C-alpha positions in Angstrom: 89.8 100.5 97.3 89.8 98.5 100.5 92.2 95.9 101.9 93.5 92.6 100.5 94.8 91.0 103.6 95.4 87.4 104.7 96.6 86.6 108.2 96.7 83.3 110.0 97.5 81.9 113.5 98.8 78.5 114.5 98.3 77.0 117.9 101.2 75.8 120.0 103.8 76.1 117.3 107.3 77.7 117.8 107.9 80.5 115.3 111.1 78.8 114.0 109.2 75.6 113.4 106.6 77.5 111.5 109.2 79.3 109.4 110.8 75.9 108.6 107.3 74.5 107.6 106.5 77.4 105.4 109.9 77.2 103.7 109.5 73.5 103.1 106.0 74.0 101.6 107.3 76.7 99.2 110.3 74.5 98.2 108.0 71.6 97.4 106.1 73.8 94.9 109.2 75.3 93.3 109.1 78.6 95.0 112.4 80.0 96.1 112.6 82.1 99.2 115.2 83.8 101.4 114.7 84.1 105.1 115.9 87.0 107.2 115.6 87.9 110.8 116.3 91.5 110.1 113.0 93.4 110.1 112.4 95.4 106.9 109.6 97.5 105.6 106.8 95.3 104.3 106.7 94.5 100.6 104.3 92.9 98.2 106.1 89.5 98.3 107.0 89.0 102.0 105.7 86.6 104.5 106.1 87.9 108.1 106.2 85.4 111.0 105.7 86.9 114.5 106.6 85.9 118.0 104.0 83.7 119.7 101.6 85.2 122.1 99.2 83.3 124.4 100.0 80.1 122.6 99.4 81.4 119.0 101.9 82.2 116.3 100.8 84.7 113.7 101.7 84.9 110.0 101.0 87.9 107.7 100.9 86.6 104.2 101.9 88.6 101.0 99.7 91.1 99.3 96.9 89.4 97.3 97.5 86.0 99.0 93.7 85.4 99.3 93.8 82.7 96.7 96.5 80.7 98.4 96.3 81.0 102.2 93.9 78.2 103.0 95.9 75.7 100.9 99.1 76.5 102.7 97.4 76.6 106.1 95.9 73.2 105.5 99.3 71.8 104.6 101.0 73.4 107.6 98.3 72.3 110.1 98.9 68.7 108.9 102.7 69.0 108.8 102.8 70.6 112.3 99.8 68.6 113.6 98.1 71.7 115.0 95.1 74.0 114.7 95.1 76.9 112.4 92.9 79.9 112.0 93.0 81.6 108.6 91.4 85.0 108.0 91.0 86.9 104.8 89.8 90.3 103.8 89.2 90.9 100.0 88.3 94.5 99.2 85.5 95.8 101.4 83.5 92.6 101.2 83.6 91.5 104.8 85.9 88.9 106.2 86.2 85.1 105.9 87.5 82.5 108.3 88.7 78.9 107.9 89.3 76.7 110.9 91.7 73.8 110.2 93.1 71.0 112.3 95.8 68.5 111.2 95.1 69.0 107.5 91.3 69.1 107.7 89.0 72.1 107.2 86.7 71.9 110.1 84.7 75.1 109.5 84.4 78.1 107.1 82.6 81.3 107.4 82.1 84.4 105.3 80.5 87.6 106.6 79.4 88.8 103.2 78.5 85.7 101.1 77.2 87.7 98.2 80.9 88.5 97.3 81.5 84.8 96.7 78.5 84.2 94.5 78.9 84.1 90.7 75.4 85.5 90.1 72.5 86.7 92.3 70.8 83.4 92.2 73.6 81.7 94.1 73.6 84.0 97.0 71.3 82.0 99.2 73.2 78.7 98.7 76.5 80.4 99.1 75.3 81.9 102.3 74.4 78.5 103.7 77.7 77.0 102.6 79.6 79.7 104.3 77.4 80.2 107.4 79.9 78.5 109.7 79.1 76.3 112.7 79.5 78.2 116.0 79.3 75.0 118.0 82.3 73.4 116.1 84.3 76.6 116.4 83.5 77.0 120.1 84.5 73.5 120.9 87.9 73.8 119.2 88.7 77.2 120.8 87.0 76.6 124.1 84.8 79.7 123.7 81.1 80.1 124.5 78.9 79.0 121.6 76.6 82.0 121.9 79.5 84.5 121.7 80.9 82.8 118.6 77.4 82.9 117.0 77.1 86.6 117.8 80.2 87.3 115.7 79.4 84.8 113.0 76.9 87.2 111.4 76.4 87.5 107.7 75.4 90.8 106.2 73.7 92.1 103.1 74.7 94.6 100.4 73.1 97.6 102.1 75.3 97.1 105.2 78.5 96.7 103.1 77.7 99.9 101.3 78.1 101.7 104.6 81.5 100.1 105.0 82.5 101.4 101.6 81.9 104.9 102.8 83.9 104.4 105.9 86.9 103.1 104.0 87.6 106.7 102.7 88.0 107.7 106.3 90.7 105.2 107.1 93.6 107.7 107.3 91.7 109.7 109.9 91.0 106.6 112.0 94.7 105.9 112.7 95.3 103.2 110.1 98.3 103.2 108.0 98.1 101.5 104.6 100.8 100.7 102.1 99.0 101.1 98.8 99.7 99.5 95.5 103.4 99.4 94.6 104.0 98.9 98.3 102.2 96.6 100.6 98.7 97.2 101.8 99.7 96.7 105.4 97.4 97.9 108.2 99.2 98.5 111.4 96.0 98.2 113.4 92.2 98.1 112.7 89.8 100.8 113.6 88.6 100.9 117.3 84.9 100.9 116.6 83.9 97.5 115.3 80.2 97.5 116.1 79.2 97.2 112.5 79.1 93.5 111.6 79.8 94.4 107.9 83.2 95.9 108.8 85.9 93.7 107.3 88.0 94.2 110.4 85.3 92.4 112.4 87.6 89.3 112.5 89.7 91.0 115.1 86.8 90.8 117.5 86.4 87.2 116.7 90.1 86.5 117.3 90.0 88.4 120.5 87.1 86.2 121.7 89.0 83.0 120.9 92.3 84.2 122.4 94.3 85.2 119.3 96.0 88.6 119.0 96.2 90.3 115.6 99.9 90.1 115.4 101.2 93.2 113.5 102.3 94.9 116.8 104.3 91.9 117.9 108.0 91.4 117.2 108.7 89.8 113.8 110.8 86.6 114.1 111.5 86.3 110.3 110.7 87.8 106.9 110.5 85.3 104.0 111.0 87.0 100.6 109.4 85.3 97.7 110.8 85.4 94.1 108.7 86.8 91.3 106.2 84.3 89.9 105.4 82.6 93.1 101.7 83.1 92.4 101.9 80.9 89.3 103.5 78.0 91.3 101.6 77.7 94.5 98.4 75.7 94.7 95.2 77.6 95.0 92.7 77.3 97.8 90.1 74.6 97.5 86.6 75.6 96.5 
């Protein structure tokens, strides 16, 4: 079944400022939320904001937030005048990354572009559109271009098929998942990430650019969304 995960990181932003920004964005679009600093088990409609580490503040978005995360990250990066890194996993179809600064999308990358194509004839053009620019990414993060390029690798269907087989082994690899009816929440990714088709490959990219996957960090606030939020929030740009 795979994961439907969206997680983002914001540079140089205090957690409380980020909570205020998220709350304001939700309110602007008619979404009611309650904020709590009492950590609770994850649920399908909770936004978790974590303590900053190494200058980055992480946010774990609700289940199936893949259609909305770039839109809110773009607004927050503009509101807070900062850089944001937005990552998504949809099923077992690799990972995607958007780099944003002050409301502008600077770069986008998808490790398995075939999943974004409407039909086979579009795969090549989609792959080009989502190839990413390692030089741009490296300049923003201060990382070596060659190292970014090594992780910005797109894969084909034969490699993703191997990942599908591995997904069945997830419980034995130390990953805890909250399946439907609860939240699909992975406490940590697998340790062997040599396969570029692995959806968890984004954690290697984040490690390179100085961002820690935040789920082991203390949670500053939980934001609970009311039912129907998915009908009110703007969707990601094409």
